[in-house]
N, C-alpha and C positions, 0 to 999 in steps of 0.2 A: 601793134605793129602790123597786124593783119590788114588794116585799112590801107597800108602803104606797100604791102608785099615785101617788107624789109626782113631780111634774115638776121635775127638777133646774134647768131654766132659770128656773122661777119663783123658786126659792130664790136663785139667782144675782142675779136682778133685785132681790129684796128686799135682799140684801146690798149691791148696787151703789147702791141708793137710801137706805141708812142705816137700814134696818129690821134691827137686829142680832139679832132673834129672842128667844131665851130666855136671854140673858146677864144677869149681875147689873147693877145700876145702876152700880156702879163700872166694870165692863167697858164698858158703853155710853158712859159719860162718857169713858173712855180712848180708845175708838174715835173718838168725836167729835173729841177733841184730836189723835188720830193722823192724821186727815185733813189738818189744818193742819201738823202737825209732821213728816209723812213717815214715821211709824212703821207697823209692821204692823197690820192690822185683822182682827178675828176675829168671826165670828157663830156662833151655836149655834141649831139648829132642832130641836125635838122633833116627830118625825113622828107618833108615837103613844106609847102608854104605855111601850114598850120600845125604840124606835128613835130615834136622834138623828143629826144630820149637822152637821159643822162646816165652815165655809167661811172660808178665810184668804187675805188678799191681802198679798203681801210689801211691805216698806218701799219698794222701788223702783217699785211698781205695775206690775211686769212679769209677775207670775204670780198666779193665783188658784187655790187648791186646794180640792177638796171631799173630805172624809174621812168615811168611814163606819166607826165602831168595829166591830171583829170580834166576831161573836157567840161566846159561850163555851159 
């Protein structure tokens, strides 16, 4: 995320407050339902034209993971 000057804390806050970023409408609706159902929640954020970050919170709400796809 250093390549894009993105603050990871800001992305976590967006995820925590229900801003799922650049997911499909179906995924956003599934995330909203997952809050009530206790299922995993996932967000996707486009940092720029070539970089994305995913944030996933597990079903037990005990861990949240930030993943940055490897560059090829």
